[in-house]
N, C-alpha and C positions, 0 to 999 in steps of 0.2 A: 452513383454518385462515390468516389472515392474517398477515403476516410484522409483527412490533411495530418497527416504523421507530423509531431513538431522535428524540425531541422536542429539534432544536435551538434551538428560538424564544427559550430566553434567553441561547442563547450563537453569536450571528450569526458572528462575526469566521471567517474563512475563507484560504483561500490558494490561487493556481491556478499551478503548474508546467507547461511545455509543451516538448517537446523530440522534434524529428526523427531519428528513428534508423535505421540501418542494416537492423535486425533485420524480421524478417515480422512480422505481425501476430499469427500464430500461435504465434512462440514468446513474443513478449511476454503475449500470454494463459495461456501456462502456466506461463510466470514467476509469475504473482500468482497464479495458482489452483492449482497445485500444487506449485511446483517453490522456495520460499522458501531452502531450505537448499543451494540452487545457486548462489543470488547474492546473500543479504542476512542469511539465519539463521545462527546456531552450529550446525553440523552435530550432528546427535542430538539436536536439540531440538525438531521440528516436527510438530505434532499438528496433521492439515489435512487435509478429505474437501472438494473442491468443490462443494456443494451447498448451494442456498437455506436459510439458516436454520441450516444446520451449523456448531458453533463451531470455533475456529483458535486453537492457541496458539504461540508458538515463542519464541525469545530472540537476542538480538545481545549479543556481548562485548566489550568494549571491557578489553583487559587483564584483571585479574581480576574488574572490574564487570560484572555482568550486568543485562540490562533486557528483562524481560519483558513480551511483548505478546500480549493478545488480543482477540478480536474474533469475529465471525461473518460470514458471509455475507451479503449484501443483495440482489443483483444477478448474476447472470451469462450473458453473453452471447456465447459462444464468438468467440475472434476480434475482440471487438469492443469489451465493458466486462465489467468487473468491479468489484463495489461492496462493501465490508467496513464493518462498525465497526472500530473501533479504538481500543483503549483500550491505554494504557503509564502509569508511576509519574512520582516526581519528575522534573522533568527532561525529561519528555514531554508525554503529554496532562494531567499532573497528576490521574489518576484521571478525568478526562471521558470520557464515551464521543462519540467524535468517530466522523466517517464520511469515506473517503478511498473515491473514485470515480475508477477509471482509465478513461478512455474511450480506445481506441484505434481509428485511422483509418489504412486504407491509403494508404500516399504514396510512388509509384511502385514502387522494389523492396524499401523499407522501410515505416516506419510514423511518425504521427504521435502522441504519447502527450500526451495531457491530464489530469493528474492535480489534481484538485480537492479537498483537506482541509479539514471544515466542522466547524466546534461548538468552538473552541478555547475554553478558560475565558479566556483572555486575550491581550492582542497578543504579550506577549513568549514565548509557547509558540508562536503562531504563527508569530513571527517564525524563531525557531530551526528548527522545520520546514519552513518554506519554505526557509532554507538547507540544509537537510539534504536534502530532496527533490530538489533540483538535484543534488547530491551523489551521492545514493542511483542516480537514475534514468542519469546518467554510467556510475556504476561499473555498473547493470544488461547497461546496450547494450556497455561494455567485455567483460563475462563472456558474453553471447549471443553479441556478435560473432566472438569466442574459440574458440567451441564446445565450452568447459570446463564 
């Protein structure tokens, strides 16, 4: 059975964020495919199996406010690529099913990460995510580099 790709044709707005990281491609792949609670999600909230078409759920928390994230894996290429659908509520994707593609390329002893987030419902949502992804990738590198 073919994977049902989200139809983003009515929502062509996207952002692209690149970051050179000192982390190995394998560590970055694992962080995206099965270790969200290590660097991004609130502890104990991750339901995730790195398998194409498998759903996932996790929460982030800012103070007392919780932000649920839902999606499913579209493509997985070990140490090279993770692609997921990404759905959040108000202040996030506003209920739109978007697609996050994380391309990981070896770069010396580290990696070049190119994150593309596609299918935003509006420019404001895209701008918020563009800014957030820059901070998130910096945080991911800091956590992965520290070994915690």
